[in-house]
mmCIF file as gemmi writes it, N, C-alpha and C atoms, coordinates in Angstrom:
data_model
loop_
_atom_site.group_PDB
_atom_site.id
_atom_site.type_symbol
_atom_site.label_atom_id
_atom_site.label_alt_id
_atom_site.label_comp_id
_atom_site.label_asym_id
_atom_site.label_entity_id
_atom_site.label_seq_id
_atom_site.pdbx_PDB_ins_code
_atom_site.Cartn_x
_atom_site.Cartn_y
_atom_site.Cartn_z
_atom_site.occupancy
_atom_site.B_iso_or_equiv
_atom_site.pdbx_formal_charge
_atom_site.auth_seq_id
_atom_site.auth_asym_id
_atom_site.pdbx_PDB_model_num
ATOM 1 N N . MET Axp A 1 ? -14.119 20.865 2.949 1 0 ? 1 A 1
ATOM 2 C CA . MET Axp A 1 ? -13.954 19.638 2.144 1 0 ? 1 A 1
ATOM 3 C C . MET Axp A 1 ? -12.671 18.865 2.605 1 0 ? 1 A 1
ATOM 4 N N . ASN Axp A 2 ? -12.804 17.622 2.636 1 0 ? 2 A 1
ATOM 5 C CA . ASN Axp A 2 ? -11.791 16.73 3.141 1 0 ? 2 A 1
ATOM 6 C C . ASN Axp A 2 ? -10.758 16.585 2.006 1 0 ? 2 A 1
ATOM 7 N N . LYS Axp A 3 ? -9.433 16.757 2.379 1 0 ? 3 A 1
ATOM 8 C CA . LYS Axp A 3 ? -8.463 16.568 1.38 1 0 ? 3 A 1
ATOM 9 C C . LYS Axp A 3 ? -7.222 15.703 1.893 1 0 ? 3 A 1
ATOM 10 N N . ASP Axp A 4 ? -7.623 14.452 2.217 1 0 ? 4 A 1
ATOM 11 C CA . ASP Axp A 4 ? -6.594 13.532 2.72 1 0 ? 4 A 1
ATOM 12 C C . ASP Axp A 4 ? -5.644 13.29 1.582 1 0 ? 4 A 1
ATOM 13 N N . PHE Axp A 5 ? -6.107 13.037 0.41 1 0 ? 5 A 1
ATOM 14 C CA . PHE Axp A 5 ? -5.301 12.826 -0.8 1 0 ? 5 A 1
ATOM 15 C C . PHE Axp A 5 ? -5.91 13.654 -1.826 1 0 ? 5 A 1
ATOM 16 N N . GLU Axp A 6 ? -4.996 14.183 -2.698 1 0 ? 6 A 1
ATOM 17 C CA . GLU Axp A 6 ? -5.418 15.128 -3.696 1 0 ? 6 A 1
ATOM 18 C C . GLU Axp A 6 ? -6.134 14.438 -4.851 1 0 ? 6 A 1
ATOM 19 N N . LYS Axp A 7 ? -7.404 14.821 -5.192 1 0 ? 7 A 1
ATOM 20 C CA . LYS Axp A 7 ? -8.159 14.306 -6.208 1 0 ? 7 A 1
ATOM 21 C C . LYS Axp A 7 ? -7.437 14.499 -7.587 1 0 ? 7 A 1
ATOM 22 N N . GLU Axp A 8 ? -6.733 15.576 -7.698 1 0 ? 8 A 1
ATOM 23 C CA . GLU Axp A 8 ? -6.105 15.909 -8.996 1 0 ? 8 A 1
ATOM 24 C C . GLU Axp A 8 ? -5.169 14.824 -9.404 1 0 ? 8 A 1
ATOM 25 N N . TYR Axp A 9 ? -4.468 14.166 -8.512 1 0 ? 9 A 1
ATOM 26 C CA . TYR Axp A 9 ? -3.521 13.077 -8.804 1 0 ? 9 A 1
ATOM 27 C C . TYR Axp A 9 ? -4.355 11.886 -9.408 1 0 ? 9 A 1
ATOM 28 N N . LEU Axp A 10 ? -5.487 11.565 -8.782 1 0 ? 10 A 1
ATOM 29 C CA . LEU Axp A 10 ? -6.31 10.456 -9.316 1 0 ? 10 A 1
ATOM 30 C C . LEU Axp A 10 ? -6.8 10.859 -10.732 1 0 ? 10 A 1
ATOM 31 N N . GLU Axp A 11 ? -7.194 12.064 -10.884 1 0 ? 11 A 1
ATOM 32 C CA . GLU Axp A 11 ? -7.677 12.451 -12.251 1 0 ? 11 A 1
ATOM 33 C C . GLU Axp A 11 ? -6.537 12.336 -13.265 1 0 ? 11 A 1
ATOM 34 N N . GLN Axp A 12 ? -5.258 12.578 -12.927 1 0 ? 12 A 1
ATOM 35 C CA . GLN Axp A 12 ? -4.137 12.387 -13.835 1 0 ? 12 A 1
ATOM 36 C C . GLN Axp A 12 ? -3.993 10.876 -14.083 1 0 ? 12 A 1
ATOM 37 N N . TYR Axp A 13 ? -4.065 10.04 -13.117 1 0 ? 13 A 1
ATOM 38 C CA . TYR Axp A 13 ? -3.959 8.617 -13.327 1 0 ? 13 A 1
ATOM 39 C C . TYR Axp A 13 ? -5.153 8.098 -14.154 1 0 ? 13 A 1
ATOM 40 N N . ARG Axp A 14 ? -6.316 8.593 -13.933 1 0 ? 14 A 1
ATOM 41 C CA . ARG Axp A 14 ? -7.498 8.204 -14.669 1 0 ? 14 A 1
ATOM 42 C C . ARG Axp A 14 ? -7.258 8.53 -16.208 1 0 ? 14 A 1
ATOM 43 N N . ALA Axp A 15 ? -6.671 9.68 -16.451 1 0 ? 15 A 1
ATOM 44 C CA . ALA Axp A 15 ? -6.343 10.137 -17.894 1 0 ? 15 A 1
ATOM 45 C C . ALA Axp A 15 ? -5.401 9.1 -18.516 1 0 ? 15 A 1
ATOM 46 N N . LEU Axp A 16 ? -4.502 8.432 -17.749 1 0 ? 16 A 1
ATOM 47 C CA . LEU Axp A 16 ? -3.636 7.542 -18.313 1 0 ? 16 A 1
ATOM 48 C C . LEU Axp A 16 ? -4.292 6.175 -18.608 1 0 ? 16 A 1
ATOM 49 N N . ASP Axp A 17 ? -5.207 5.768 -17.722 1 0 ? 17 A 1
ATOM 50 C CA . ASP Axp A 17 ? -5.849 4.473 -17.841 1 0 ? 17 A 1
ATOM 51 C C . ASP Axp A 17 ? -7.28 4.603 -17.366 1 0 ? 17 A 1
ATOM 52 N N . LYS Axp A 18 ? -8.21 4.488 -18.27 1 0 ? 18 A 1
ATOM 53 C CA . LYS Axp A 18 ? -9.606 4.653 -17.934 1 0 ? 18 A 1
ATOM 54 C C . LYS Axp A 18 ? -10.201 3.438 -17.141 1 0 ? 18 A 1
ATOM 55 N N . ASP Axp A 19 ? -9.516 2.324 -17.19 1 0 ? 19 A 1
ATOM 56 C CA . ASP Axp A 19 ? -9.97 1.116 -16.61 1 0 ? 19 A 1
ATOM 57 C C . ASP Axp A 19 ? -9.305 0.725 -15.241 1 0 ? 19 A 1
ATOM 58 N N . ILE Axp A 20 ? -8.286 1.359 -14.89 1 0 ? 20 A 1
ATOM 59 C CA . ILE Axp A 20 ? -7.594 0.995 -13.662 1 0 ? 20 A 1
ATOM 60 C C . ILE Axp A 20 ? -8.576 1.191 -12.48 1 0 ? 20 A 1
ATOM 61 N N . GLN Axp A 21 ? -8.467 0.307 -11.495 1 0 ? 21 A 1
ATOM 62 C CA . GLN Axp A 21 ? -9.322 0.485 -10.346 1 0 ? 21 A 1
ATOM 63 C C . GLN Axp A 21 ? -8.601 1.433 -9.386 1 0 ? 21 A 1
ATOM 64 N N . MET Axp A 22 ? -9.41 2.458 -9.006 1 0 ? 22 A 1
ATOM 65 C CA . MET Axp A 22 ? -8.933 3.466 -8.068 1 0 ? 22 A 1
ATOM 66 C C . MET Axp A 22 ? -9.83 3.619 -6.984 1 0 ? 22 A 1
ATOM 67 N N . LEU Axp A 23 ? -9.341 3.888 -5.73 1 0 ? 23 A 1
ATOM 68 C CA . LEU Axp A 23 ? -10.232 4.251 -4.542 1 0 ? 23 A 1
ATOM 69 C C . LEU Axp A 23 ? -9.674 5.568 -4.053 1 0 ? 23 A 1
ATOM 70 N N . TYR Axp A 24 ? -10.566 6.513 -3.853 1 0 ? 24 A 1
ATOM 71 C CA . TYR Axp A 24 ? -10.146 7.81 -3.205 1 0 ? 24 A 1
ATOM 72 C C . TYR Axp A 24 ? -10.112 7.663 -1.739 1 0 ? 24 A 1
ATOM 73 N N . LEU Axp A 25 ? -8.958 7.947 -1.141 1 0 ? 25 A 1
ATOM 74 C CA . LEU Axp A 25 ? -8.712 7.781 0.336 1 0 ? 25 A 1
ATOM 75 C C . LEU Axp A 25 ? -9.122 9.029 1.05 1 0 ? 25 A 1
ATOM 76 N N . SER Axp A 26 ? -10.125 8.937 1.964 1 0 ? 26 A 1
ATOM 77 C CA . SER Axp A 26 ? -10.638 10.03 2.695 1 0 ? 26 A 1
ATOM 78 C C . SER Axp A 26 ? -10.987 9.58 4.079 1 0 ? 26 A 1
ATOM 79 N N . SER Axp A 27 ? -10.501 10.246 5.101 1 0 ? 27 A 1
ATOM 80 C CA . SER Axp A 27 ? -10.79 9.8 6.539 1 0 ? 27 A 1
ATOM 81 C C . SER Axp A 27 ? -12.281 9.779 6.824 1 0 ? 27 A 1
ATOM 82 N N . GLU Axp A 28 ? -12.917 10.829 6.232 1 0 ? 28 A 1
ATOM 83 C CA . GLU Axp A 28 ? -14.401 11.008 6.483 1 0 ? 28 A 1
ATOM 84 C C . GLU Axp A 28 ? -15.066 11.518 5.202 1 0 ? 28 A 1
ATOM 85 N N . PRO Axp A 29 ? -15.346 10.545 4.248 1 0 ? 29 A 1
ATOM 86 C CA . PRO Axp A 29 ? -15.88 10.984 2.947 1 0 ? 29 A 1
ATOM 87 C C . PRO Axp A 29 ? -17.212 11.728 3.088 1 0 ? 29 A 1
ATOM 88 N N . THR Axp A 30 ? -17.426 12.646 2.243 1 0 ? 30 A 1
ATOM 89 C CA . THR Axp A 30 ? -18.693 13.42 2.214 1 0 ? 30 A 1
ATOM 90 C C . THR Axp A 30 ? -19.466 12.967 0.92 1 0 ? 30 A 1
ATOM 91 N N . VAL Axp A 31 ? -20.714 13.434 0.894 1 0 ? 31 A 1
ATOM 92 C CA . VAL Axp A 31 ? -21.545 13.21 -0.281 1 0 ? 31 A 1
ATOM 93 C C . VAL Axp A 31 ? -20.828 13.778 -1.541 1 0 ? 31 A 1
ATOM 94 N N . GLU Axp A 32 ? -20.226 14.939 -1.375 1 0 ? 32 A 1
ATOM 95 C CA . GLU Axp A 32 ? -19.475 15.508 -2.455 1 0 ? 32 A 1
ATOM 96 C C . GLU Axp A 32 ? -18.313 14.585 -2.928 1 0 ? 32 A 1
ATOM 97 N N . ASP Axp A 33 ? -17.665 14.06 -2.02 1 0 ? 33 A 1
ATOM 98 C CA . ASP Axp A 33 ? -16.555 13.142 -2.429 1 0 ? 33 A 1
ATOM 99 C C . ASP Axp A 33 ? -17.075 11.942 -3.167 1 0 ? 33 A 1
ATOM 100 N N . ILE Axp A 34 ? -18.216 11.419 -2.771 1 0 ? 34 A 1
ATOM 101 C CA . ILE Axp A 34 ? -18.879 10.291 -3.488 1 0 ? 34 A 1
ATOM 102 C C . ILE Axp A 34 ? -19.241 10.738 -4.886 1 0 ? 34 A 1
ATOM 103 N N . GLU Axp A 35 ? -19.85 11.935 -5.031 1 0 ? 35 A 1
ATOM 104 C CA . GLU Axp A 35 ? -20.16 12.442 -6.381 1 0 ? 35 A 1
ATOM 105 C C . GLU Axp A 35 ? -18.93 12.495 -7.209 1 0 ? 35 A 1
ATOM 106 N N . TRP Axp A 36 ? -17.879 13.036 -6.624 1 0 ? 36 A 1
ATOM 107 C CA . TRP Axp A 36 ? -16.557 13.122 -7.411 1 0 ? 36 A 1
ATOM 108 C C . TRP Axp A 36 ? -16.179 11.701 -7.889 1 0 ? 36 A 1
ATOM 109 N N . CYS Axp A 37 ? -16.228 10.791 -6.949 1 0 ? 37 A 1
ATOM 110 C CA . CYS Axp A 37 ? -15.755 9.476 -7.245 1 0 ? 37 A 1
ATOM 111 C C . CYS Axp A 37 ? -16.618 8.825 -8.396 1 0 ? 37 A 1
ATOM 112 N N . ALA Axp A 38 ? -17.957 9.11 -8.319 1 0 ? 38 A 1
ATOM 113 C CA . ALA Axp A 38 ? -18.875 8.61 -9.374 1 0 ? 38 A 1
ATOM 114 C C . ALA Axp A 38 ? -18.442 9.239 -10.713 1 0 ? 38 A 1
ATOM 115 N N . GLU Axp A 39 ? -18.11 10.443 -10.762 1 0 ? 39 A 1
ATOM 116 C CA . GLU Axp A 39 ? -17.752 11.147 -12.029 1 0 ? 39 A 1
ATOM 117 C C . GLU Axp A 39 ? -16.447 10.638 -12.586 1 0 ? 39 A 1
ATOM 118 N N . ASN Axp A 40 ? -15.589 10.146 -11.687 1 0 ? 40 A 1
ATOM 119 C CA . ASN Axp A 40 ? -14.245 9.692 -12.084 1 0 ? 40 A 1
ATOM 120 C C . ASN Axp A 40 ? -13.954 8.275 -12.032 1 0 ? 40 A 1
ATOM 121 N N . ASN Axp A 41 ? -15.082 7.456 -11.991 1 0 ? 41 A 1
ATOM 122 C CA . ASN Axp A 41 ? -14.921 5.998 -11.988 1 0 ? 41 A 1
ATOM 123 C C . ASN Axp A 41 ? -13.978 5.53 -10.905 1 0 ? 41 A 1
ATOM 124 N N . ALA Axp A 42 ? -14.205 5.977 -9.647 1 0 ? 42 A 1
ATOM 125 C CA . ALA Axp A 42 ? -13.336 5.534 -8.561 1 0 ? 42 A 1
ATOM 126 C C . ALA Axp A 42 ? -14.211 5.102 -7.399 1 0 ? 42 A 1
ATOM 127 N N . GLY Axp A 43 ? -13.636 4.295 -6.533 1 0 ? 43 A 1
ATOM 128 C CA . GLY Axp A 43 ? -14.296 3.895 -5.357 1 0 ? 43 A 1
ATOM 129 C C . GLY Axp A 43 ? -13.9 4.772 -4.184 1 0 ? 43 A 1
ATOM 130 N N . ILE Axp A 44 ? -14.28 4.445 -2.939 1 0 ? 44 A 1
ATOM 131 C CA . ILE Axp A 44 ? -13.976 5.284 -1.805 1 0 ? 44 A 1
ATOM 132 C C . ILE Axp A 44 ? -13.368 4.378 -0.809 1 0 ? 44 A 1
ATOM 133 N N . ASN Axp A 45 ? -12.339 4.911 -0.104 1 0 ? 45 A 1
ATOM 134 C CA . ASN Axp A 45 ? -11.619 4.156 0.993 1 0 ? 45 A 1
ATOM 135 C C . ASN Axp A 45 ? -11.549 5.115 2.219 1 0 ? 45 A 1
ATOM 136 N N . PHE Axp A 46 ? -12.133 4.738 3.307 1 0 ? 46 A 1
ATOM 137 C CA . PHE Axp A 46 ? -12.28 5.679 4.474 1 0 ? 46 A 1
ATOM 138 C C . PHE Axp A 46 ? -11.737 5.072 5.73 1 0 ? 46 A 1
ATOM 139 N N . TYR Axp A 47 ? -11.45 5.881 6.706 1 0 ? 47 A 1
ATOM 140 C CA . TYR Axp A 47 ? -11.046 5.459 7.976 1 0 ? 47 A 1
ATOM 141 C C . TYR Axp A 47 ? -12.171 4.757 8.731 1 0 ? 47 A 1
ATOM 142 N N . PHE Axp A 48 ? -11.988 3.502 9.123 1 0 ? 48 A 1
ATOM 143 C CA . PHE Axp A 48 ? -13.142 2.673 9.627 1 0 ? 48 A 1
ATOM 144 C C . PHE Axp A 48 ? -13.731 3.375 10.931 1 0 ? 48 A 1
ATOM 145 N N . GLY Axp A 49 ? -12.941 4.032 11.665 1 0 ? 49 A 1
ATOM 146 C CA . GLY Axp A 49 ? -13.397 4.644 12.925 1 0 ? 49 A 1
ATOM 147 C C . GLY Axp A 49 ? -14.427 5.728 12.767 1 0 ? 49 A 1
ATOM 148 N N . ASN Axp A 50 ? -14.478 6.227 11.4 1 0 ? 50 A 1
ATOM 149 C CA . ASN Axp A 50 ? -15.509 7.316 11.067 1 0 ? 50 A 1
ATOM 150 C C . ASN Axp A 50 ? -16.758 6.668 10.383 1 0 ? 50 A 1
ATOM 151 N N . LEU Axp A 51 ? -16.993 5.415 10.446 1 0 ? 51 A 1
ATOM 152 C CA . LEU Axp A 51 ? -18.131 4.742 9.804 1 0 ? 51 A 1
ATOM 153 C C . LEU Axp A 51 ? -19.424 5.445 10.207 1 0 ? 51 A 1
ATOM 154 N N . TYR Axp A 52 ? -19.709 5.679 11.378 1 0 ? 52 A 1
ATOM 155 C CA . TYR Axp A 52 ? -21.005 6.326 11.803 1 0 ? 52 A 1
ATOM 156 C C . TYR Axp A 52 ? -21.098 7.84 11.424 1 0 ? 52 A 1
ATOM 157 N N . LYS Axp A 53 ? -19.918 8.473 11.196 1 0 ? 53 A 1
ATOM 158 C CA . LYS Axp A 53 ? -19.953 9.841 10.811 1 0 ? 53 A 1
ATOM 159 C C . LYS Axp A 53 ? -20.347 10 9.352 1 0 ? 53 A 1
ATOM 160 N N . CYS Axp A 54 ? -20.128 8.978 8.556 1 0 ? 54 A 1
ATOM 161 C CA . CYS Axp A 54 ? -20.214 9.089 7.16 1 0 ? 54 A 1
ATOM 162 C C . CYS Axp A 54 ? -21.228 8.108 6.539 1 0 ? 54 A 1
ATOM 163 N N . THR Axp A 55 ? -22.143 7.681 7.265 1 0 ? 55 A 1
ATOM 164 C CA . THR Axp A 55 ? -23.15 6.619 6.751 1 0 ? 55 A 1
ATOM 165 C C . THR Axp A 55 ? -23.89 7.055 5.544 1 0 ? 55 A 1
ATOM 166 N N . LYS Axp A 56 ? -24.18 8.374 5.423 1 0 ? 56 A 1
ATOM 167 C CA . LYS Axp A 56 ? -24.969 8.886 4.316 1 0 ? 56 A 1
ATOM 168 C C . LYS Axp A 56 ? -24.071 8.729 3.033 1 0 ? 56 A 1
ATOM 169 N N . ALA Axp A 57 ? -22.846 9.105 3.188 1 0 ? 57 A 1
ATOM 170 C CA . ALA Axp A 57 ? -21.921 9.02 1.972 1 0 ? 57 A 1
ATOM 171 C C . ALA Axp A 57 ? -21.725 7.564 1.638 1 0 ? 57 A 1
ATOM 172 N N . ILE Axp A 58 ? -21.516 6.694 2.585 1 0 ? 58 A 1
ATOM 173 C CA . ILE Axp A 58 ? -21.283 5.282 2.322 1 0 ? 58 A 1
ATOM 174 C C . ILE Axp A 58 ? -22.475 4.625 1.713 1 0 ? 58 A 1
ATOM 175 N N . SER Axp A 59 ? -23.723 5.051 2.14 1 0 ? 59 A 1
ATOM 176 C CA . SER Axp A 59 ? -24.891 4.596 1.495 1 0 ? 59 A 1
ATOM 177 C C . SER Axp A 59 ? -25.095 4.983 0.086 1 0 ? 59 A 1
ATOM 178 N N . LEU Axp A 60 ? -24.704 6.264 -0.199 1 0 ? 60 A 1
ATOM 179 C CA . LEU Axp A 60 ? -24.755 6.731 -1.572 1 0 ? 60 A 1
ATOM 180 C C . LEU Axp A 60 ? -23.67 6.052 -2.443 1 0 ? 60 A 1
ATOM 181 N N . ALA Axp A 61 ? -22.592 5.77 -1.819 1 0 ? 61 A 1
ATOM 182 C CA . ALA Axp A 61 ? -21.559 5.035 -2.674 1 0 ? 61 A 1
ATOM 183 C C . ALA Axp A 61 ? -22.065 3.651 -3.026 1 0 ? 61 A 1
ATOM 184 N N . LYS Axp A 62 ? -22.742 2.973 -2.124 1 0 ? 62 A 1
ATOM 185 C CA . LYS Axp A 62 ? -23.298 1.705 -2.333 1 0 ? 62 A 1
ATOM 186 C C . LYS Axp A 62 ? -24.436 1.76 -3.508 1 0 ? 62 A 1
ATOM 187 N N . GLU Axp A 63 ? -25.261 2.713 -3.333 1 0 ? 63 A 1
ATOM 188 C CA . GLU Axp A 63 ? -26.29 2.963 -4.376 1 0 ? 63 A 1
ATOM 189 C C . GLU Axp A 63 ? -25.701 3.121 -5.75 1 0 ? 63 A 1
ATOM 190 N N . LYS Axp A 64 ? -24.508 3.742 -5.856 1 0 ? 64 A 1
ATOM 191 C CA . LYS Axp A 64 ? -23.916 4.039 -7.075 1 0 ? 64 A 1
ATOM 192 C C . LYS Axp A 64 ? -23.016 2.803 -7.541 1 0 ? 64 A 1
ATOM 193 N N . GLY Axp A 65 ? -23.002 1.754 -6.773 1 0 ? 65 A 1
ATOM 194 C CA . GLY Axp A 65 ? -22.267 0.578 -7.153 1 0 ? 65 A 1
ATOM 195 C C . GLY Axp A 65 ? -20.784 0.721 -6.948 1 0 ? 65 A 1
ATOM 196 N N . MET Axp A 66 ? -20.299 1.521 -6.097 1 0 ? 66 A 1
ATOM 197 C CA . MET Axp A 66 ? -18.89 1.828 -5.925 1 0 ? 66 A 1
ATOM 198 C C . MET Axp A 66 ? -18.254 0.754 -5.03 1 0 ? 66 A 1
ATOM 199 N N . THR Axp A 67 ? -16.969 0.497 -5.296 1 0 ? 67 A 1
ATOM 200 C CA . THR Axp A 67 ? -16.213 -0.358 -4.367 1 0 ? 67 A 1
ATOM 201 C C . THR Axp A 67 ? -15.925 0.57 -3.099 1 0 ? 67 A 1
ATOM 202 N N . ILE Axp A 68 ? -16.116 -0.072 -1.962 1 0 ? 68 A 1
ATOM 203 C CA . ILE Axp A 68 ? -15.886 0.657 -0.69 1 0 ? 68 A 1
ATOM 204 C C . ILE Axp A 68 ? -14.909 0.021 0.107 1 0 ? 68 A 1
ATOM 205 N N . GLY Axp A 69 ? -13.857 0.706 0.588 1 0 ? 69 A 1
ATOM 206 C CA . GLY Axp A 69 ? -12.802 0.119 1.434 1 0 ? 69 A 1
ATOM 207 C C . GLY Axp A 69 ? -12.752 0.889 2.684 1 0 ? 69 A 1
ATOM 208 N N . ALA Axp A 70 ? -12.234 0.276 3.715 1 0 ? 70 A 1
ATOM 209 C CA . ALA Axp A 70 ? -12.008 0.773 5.015 1 0 ? 70 A 1
ATOM 210 C C . ALA Axp A 70 ? -10.618 0.429 5.551 1 0 ? 70 A 1
ATOM 211 N N . TRP Axp A 71 ? -10 1.438 6.198 1 0 ? 71 A 1
ATOM 212 C CA . TRP Axp A 71 ? -8.643 1.383 6.726 1 0 ? 71 A 1
ATOM 213 C C . TRP Axp A 71 ? -8.588 1.802 8.1 1 0 ? 71 A 1
ATOM 214 N N . THR Axp A 72 ? -7.702 1.592 8.853 1 0 ? 72 A 1
ATOM 215 C CA . THR Axp A 72 ? -6.804 0.441 9.128 1 0 ? 72 A 1
ATOM 216 C C . THR Axp A 72 ? -7.481 -0.377 10.183 1 0 ? 72 A 1
ATOM 217 N N . VAL Axp A 73 ? -7.996 -1.498 9.806 1 0 ? 73 A 1
ATOM 218 C CA . VAL Axp A 73 ? -8.821 -2.363 10.675 1 0 ? 73 A 1
ATOM 219 C C . VAL Axp A 73 ? -7.907 -3.558 11.195 1 0 ? 73 A 1
ATOM 220 N N . ASP Axp A 74 ? -7.397 -3.363 12.383 1 0 ? 74 A 1
ATOM 221 C CA . ASP Axp A 74 ? -6.47 -4.326 12.967 1 0 ? 74 A 1
ATOM 222 C C . ASP Axp A 74 ? -7.218 -5.165 14.098 1 0 ? 74 A 1
ATOM 223 N N . ASN Axp A 75 ? -8.494 -5.014 14.176 1 0 ? 75 A 1
ATOM 224 C CA . ASN Axp A 75 ? -9.241 -5.831 15.218 1 0 ? 75 A 1
ATOM 225 C C . ASN Axp A 75 ? -10.414 -6.502 14.475 1 0 ? 75 A 1
ATOM 226 N N . THR Axp A 76 ? -10.431 -7.779 14.598 1 0 ? 76 A 1
ATOM 227 C CA . THR Axp A 76 ? -11.551 -8.62 13.898 1 0 ? 76 A 1
ATOM 228 C C . THR Axp A 76 ? -13.001 -8.187 14.488 1 0 ? 76 A 1
ATOM 229 N N . ALA Axp A 77 ? -13.048 -7.547 15.683 1 0 ? 77 A 1
ATOM 230 C CA . ALA Axp A 77 ? -14.354 -7.197 16.191 1 0 ? 77 A 1
ATOM 231 C C . ALA Axp A 77 ? -15.138 -6.265 15.281 1 0 ? 77 A 1
ATOM 232 N N . PHE Axp A 78 ? -14.385 -5.438 14.457 1 0 ? 78 A 1
ATOM 233 C CA . PHE Axp A 78 ? -15.03 -4.501 13.575 1 0 ? 78 A 1
ATOM 234 C C . PHE Axp A 78 ? -15.387 -5.042 12.251 1 0 ? 78 A 1
ATOM 235 N N . GLU Axp A 79 ? -14.804 -6.225 11.96 1 0 ? 79 A 1
ATOM 236 C CA . GLU Axp A 79 ? -15.004 -6.682 10.561 1 0 ? 79 A 1
ATOM 237 C C . GLU Axp A 79 ? -16.512 -6.964 10.191 1 0 ? 79 A 1
ATOM 238 N N . ASP Axp A 80 ? -17.265 -7.545 11.036 1 0 ? 80 A 1
ATOM 239 C CA . ASP Axp A 80 ? -18.703 -7.847 10.688 1 0 ? 80 A 1
ATOM 240 C C . ASP Axp A 80 ? -19.475 -6.527 10.565 1 0 ? 80 A 1
ATOM 241 N N . VAL Axp A 81 ? -19.289 -5.551 11.354 1 0 ? 81 A 1
ATOM 242 C CA . VAL Axp A 81 ? -19.927 -4.31 11.192 1 0 ? 81 A 1
ATOM 243 C C . VAL Axp A 81 ? -19.683 -3.61 9.901 1 0 ? 81 A 1
ATOM 244 N N . LEU Axp A 82 ? -18.443 -3.655 9.549 1 0 ? 82 A 1
ATOM 245 C CA . LEU Axp A 82 ? -18.034 -2.984 8.219 1 0 ? 82 A 1
ATOM 246 C C . LEU Axp A 82 ? -18.629 -3.791 7.038 1 0 ? 82 A 1
ATOM 247 N N . VAL Axp A 83 ? -18.651 -5.092 7.161 1 0 ? 83 A 1
ATOM 248 C CA . VAL Axp A 83 ? -19.163 -5.865 6.06 1 0 ? 83 A 1
ATOM 249 C C . VAL Axp A 83 ? -20.802 -5.55 5.946 1 0 ? 83 A 1
ATOM 250 N N . LEU Axp A 84 ? -21.448 -5.537 7.074 1 0 ? 84 A 1
ATOM 251 C CA . LEU Axp A 84 ? -22.851 -5.192 7.081 1 0 ? 84 A 1
ATOM 252 C C . LEU Axp A 84 ? -23.089 -3.764 6.565 1 0 ? 84 A 1
ATOM 253 N N . ALA Axp A 85 ? -22.182 -2.924 6.755 1 0 ? 85 A 1
ATOM 254 C CA . ALA Axp A 85 ? -22.295 -1.55 6.259 1 0 ? 85 A 1
ATOM 255 C C . ALA Axp A 85 ? -22.043 -1.423 4.7 1 0 ? 85 A 1
ATOM 256 N N . GLY Axp A 86 ? -21.498 -2.561 4.131 1 0 ? 86 A 1
ATOM 257 C CA . GLY Axp A 86 ? -21.345 -2.51 2.703 1 0 ? 86 A 1
ATOM 258 C C . GLY Axp A 86 ? -19.816 -2.452 2.312 1 0 ? 86 A 1
ATOM 259 N N . VAL Axp A 87 ? -18.901 -2.536 3.218 1 0 ? 87 A 1
ATOM 260 C CA . VAL Axp A 87 ? -17.515 -2.399 2.865 1 0 ? 87 A 1
ATOM 261 C C . VAL Axp A 87 ? -17.039 -3.644 2.156 1 0 ? 87 A 1
ATOM 262 N N . ASP Axp A 88 ? -16.406 -3.483 1.021 1 0 ? 88 A 1
ATOM 263 C CA . ASP Axp A 88 ? -15.92 -4.529 0.235 1 0 ? 88 A 1
ATOM 264 C C . ASP Axp A 88 ? -14.425 -4.893 0.521 1 0 ? 88 A 1
ATOM 265 N N . ILE Axp A 89 ? -13.637 -3.921 0.814 1 0 ? 89 A 1
ATOM 266 C CA . ILE Axp A 89 ? -12.235 -4.107 1.051 1 0 ? 89 A 1
ATOM 267 C C . ILE Axp A 89 ? -11.795 -3.641 2.498 1 0 ? 89 A 1
ATOM 268 N N . ILE Axp A 90 ? -11.192 -4.492 3.127 1 0 ? 90 A 1
ATOM 269 C CA . ILE Axp A 90 ? -10.614 -4.036 4.515 1 0 ? 90 A 1
ATOM 270 C C . ILE Axp A 90 ? -9.105 -4.054 4.46 1 0 ? 90 A 1
ATOM 271 N N . THR Axp A 91 ? -8.513 -2.926 4.811 1 0 ? 91 A 1
ATOM 272 C CA . THR Axp A 91 ? -7.047 -2.826 4.894 1 0 ? 91 A 1
ATOM 273 C C . THR Axp A 91 ? -6.563 -2.959 6.318 1 0 ? 91 A 1
ATOM 274 N N . THR Axp A 92 ? -5.598 -3.808 6.511 1 0 ? 92 A 1
ATOM 275 C CA . THR Axp A 92 ? -5.173 -4.103 7.863 1 0 ? 92 A 1
ATOM 276 C C . THR Axp A 92 ? -3.637 -4.166 7.853 1 0 ? 92 A 1
ATOM 277 N N . ASN Axp A 93 ? -3.094 -4.053 9.098 1 0 ? 93 A 1
ATOM 278 C CA . ASN Axp A 93 ? -1.637 -4.216 9.352 1 0 ? 93 A 1
ATOM 279 C C . ASN Axp A 93 ? -1.405 -5.649 9.884 1 0 ? 93 A 1
ATOM 280 N N . LYS Axp A 94 ? -2.559 -6.433 10.17 1 0 ? 94 A 1
ATOM 281 C CA . LYS Axp A 94 ? -2.414 -7.726 10.785 1 0 ? 94 A 1
ATOM 282 C C . LYS Axp A 94 ? -3.18 -8.687 9.998 1 0 ? 94 A 1
ATOM 283 N N . LEU Axp A 95 ? -2.629 -9.991 9.922 1 0 ? 95 A 1
ATOM 284 C CA . LEU Axp A 95 ? -3.479 -10.996 9.344 1 0 ? 95 A 1
ATOM 285 C C . LEU Axp A 95 ? -4.656 -11.353 10.183 1 0 ? 95 A 1
ATOM 286 N N . LEU Axp A 96 ? -5.791 -11.129 9.631 1 0 ? 96 A 1
ATOM 287 C CA . LEU Axp A 96 ? -7.048 -11.454 10.387 1 0 ? 96 A 1
ATOM 288 C C . LEU Axp A 96 ? -7.438 -12.832 10.101 1 0 ? 96 A 1
ATOM 289 N N . PRO Axp A 97 ? -7.822 -13.62 11.171 1 0 ? 97 A 1
ATOM 290 C CA . PRO Axp A 97 ? -8.267 -14.975 10.997 1 0 ? 97 A 1
ATOM 291 C C . PRO Axp A 97 ? -9.549 -15.153 10.087 1 0 ? 97 A 1
């Protein structure tokens, strides 16, 4: 199981505020990660370079209506592919035109 960031911390934040928007950060999210996110009212944020490794998980996240983010996208060439894949939020270190 991928443990980029501990889920228990997000669970603690969720207990403090049931409505705050949260995204679980995972370099390569799994179906199990998506199920956890669904149970905890969280979206998913993944490393954009792993898009093709986690298409099943991303598709499931979209089916569940989750917010999907990708990081760190510093090249505009990837932007269209990510949007077509259903990514809602792109994190970057550069201002993209």
